[in-house]
C-alpha positions, 0 to 999 in steps of 0.5 A: 758054062761047063758044057761050053767048056767041054764042047770047046776043050777050054776051061770054064775060067777061059769061057767066063773071061771071054764073056766078061771081055765081050768076046762072047755074048751070053745071057744069064738065065733066071737060075743064074747060069750063063746061056751061050748060043752055040754059034757064038761060042764056036765063032770064038772057040772052035769045037774041040777035036774029037778023037773017037766017036764017044767024044763026038756023041758027047758034043752032039748031045751037048749041042742037042741039049743047048738046042732043045733049051733054046727051042723051049725058050722060043716056044715060051716066048711065042706063047707069051706073045699070043697071050699078049695079043689076046689081051690087046684084042680084048682091050680093043673090043672093050674100047670099041664098046665104050666108044659106041656107048659114048657116041650113042649118048652124045647123039641122043636128040630125043625131045625131053619128056614134059615135066609135071613139076612147076618150073621156076626158071625164066618164068619167075624172072619175067613176072612184074613183081619180081622185076620190081623187087629186083630194081628196088634192091639194085637201087638201094645198093647204088644209094648205099654206095653213093652215100657211104661216107654220110652213112658212116658219119651218121653211124659215128654220131649215134 
């Protein structure tokens, strides 16, 4: 802000007031100092009139310093964008790799290898003695439900 005041011939308080009122747009740097675009500054306050070459050199040096600071910031932002693009490319490659693996697993249509273990699935259910036992158990369950009141009376009398 001091440089801006020197470049325009105004006081720091004047520049600060213009920022607060919104007549000049500025941003705060991480160090806490205000950053003002020279074009924005000179839009509101024209450059101070120079009487000699020494003042011209100071103005030019101030503008060059501001310009080099902005160029550094642009370079840093471009570098961050490149880093983020690299991360995005890595994530896309990972995604494509996992997608290929999932597709390969879902489309695997090989015949299962014959098992040497004895299977007890539907074969056990199809055996006649198992079906008979299942029928007897179901019948007993139905009888208990039908004669539930009588069974309760018999239990009470005992």
